[in-house]
C-alpha positions, -999 to +999 in steps of 0.1 A: +000+000+000+012+035-009+008+065+015-020+087+002+001+118+010+038+110+002+034+077-018+059+059+005+053+022+012+030+018+042+031-013+064+032-002+101+000-014+117-021+008+140-052-013+144-071-040+126-108-042+135-116-070+110-146-062+088-175-039+095-204-023+076-198+012+063-208+038+089-242+055+085-252+027+060-285+021+078-308-006+066-345-002+058-369-028+074-372-047+041-334-050+039-329-067+072-330-102+059-306-095+030-269-097+032-251-066+045-219-053+030-188-056+053-155-040+044-120-045+059-113-019+086-075-016+091-054+015+098-017+017+089+009+044+095+033+059+071+068+061+088+079+088+064+052+115+070+034+098+100+000+099+084-022+071+098-047+060+072-072+033+063-064+004+040-090-012+017-113+017+021-145+025+003-148+054-021-160+087-007-191+088-030-202+054-016-201+068+020-214+103+015-245+095-004-276+117-010-294+101+021-264+107+044-279+106+079-257+128+100-270+163+106-247+185+127-275+206+142-289+176+160-262+183+187-270+215+206-236+215+222-220+214+188-241+243+176-230+263+206-194+254+199-199+267+163-215+299+175-186+307+199-161+300+171-179+323+147-180+352+172-143+347+180-132+347+144-154+376+135-137+397+162-102+386+156-103+389+118-126+419+117-151+401+095-180+421+082-202+429+052-172+432+029-157+398+039-164+363+026-165+331+046-164+296+030-171+265+050-161+232+034-185+204+045-210+228+058-235+200+065-269+215+075-258+250+081-250+245+118-221+271+116-229+293+086-262+303+101-242+322+127-221+338+100-253+348+081-268+363+113-239+386+116-243+400+081-212+383+067-214+369+032-208+332+031-208+301+010-212+265+020-197+235+002-214+202+009-216+170-012-246+153+005-279+164-009-300+161+023-278+182+045-272+207+017-310+212+013-313+218+050-287+245+048-304+261+019-336+262+038-319+286+062-311+309+034-275+298+030-259+295-004-245+260-009-224+245-037-232+208-038-199+192-046-167+176-032-140+201-025-105+201-041-083+220-065-108+221-094-137+235-074-114+260-056-100+272-089-136+276-103-147+296-072-117+318-072-123+327-109-159+337-098-145+361-073-154+339-043-120+339-026-122+337+012-111+358+041-119+328+063-123+291+054-136+266+079-132+228+078-146+211+109-143+173+111-137+169+074-100+167+069-101+131+082-129+122+057-112+129+024-094+102+004-073+125-018-060+146+011-034+165-011-060+177-035-082+188-007-056+208+012-043+224-020-078+237-027-075+259+005-043+275-007-060+283-040-093+298-026-078+317+004-071+354-001-034+363+003-041+374+039-069+348+045-070+323+073-083+287+073-091+266+104-093+228+105-108+209+134-102+171+137-099+144+163-063+142+176-046+109+169-026+112+202-059+113+222-073+083+202-043+061+210-038+073+246-075+069+254-079+036+234-107+053+214-110+024+190-147+031+185-137+063+166-121+042+138-146+037+110-147+038+072-156+075+069-123+084+085-097+078+058-070+095+080-062+098+117-043+129+122-014+143+143+001+178+140+033+161+128+015+147+098-008+178+092+021+203+092+040+182+067+010+178+044+001+215+046+037+226+037+037+203+007+004+217-005+009+255-001-003+261+034+015+271+066+003+262+102+003+294+122-015+284+155-029+253+172-055+249+199-064+218+219-101+212+222-122+187+243-146+179+214-148+144+199-126+128+226-099+155+222-094+175+190-070+200+175-080+232+158-052+242+134-051+277+120-033+281+086-025+306+059-010+305+025+027+296+026+047+327+034+016+347+044+016+378+066+008+363+100+035+352+124+036+316+136+025+313+172+044+295+199+016+270+202+027+253+170+062+244+183+048+234+216+023+210+201+048+195+177+073+190+206+046+174+228+039+149+201+076+141+197+080+138+235+050+114+236+067+092+210+047+100+179+078+102+157+088+066+166+073+034+152+070+018+187+043+044+198+019+031+172+021-005+182+003-001+215-033+003+204-039-032+188-049-058+214-026-088+216 
């Protein structure tokens, strides 16, 4: 198997959970007596770039179907989390009526509704039809598509470049992670900022959170891996926050490579904490799989 970021041979095992049905592939009553699809669920780690990634995975369009069942607004605590984030970013970036915010994987509008309420122009990108329709019902413009270089180039040509791009719990969900990241470097304004939230691989392993391993997660992310991938695809990490959400997450702030903002001390601290924990050594990844 080749690493989906750096194309190195990948063989270091993190965990093998046998075979499982795709997540969110719920059966209708008339399907209960039929055979159910099971796919291998194994995660391997690249020892060149430290990206943990699924093997034998399903295609994204087979997982994120028109009847995708997860609607972010069902969680009131997550909606509050999004509202607090929007207010903070509005204040720190000075966002207003002349700004433009783009959320990739906007789901049902759980976050962009707070952007809209503050009079800030915004655009959602969402490939699943049901959640996109829910966002549109709130008056939010949504482009129904998967995000990457091609869509970013198209939107930039339309004058839709972003002061702020948001990607919450989606970086782990994309199979072509290089294409996805590169799209942010294309669509951001020269002084724009992008933030990415994702479950932290360190917390997954240290907490034995094996139940967060499932087919929708193509990648399991450390800052070591993310910083490497960002640099290779035109982005620069400028700040990192540790969050309690989803069992322990990181919020990574980034700009275009060589952008105007200084790099905060939080980046070096988080990278060093991962190295001190052992995440740049093969042996660290061998402790999750039961004997």
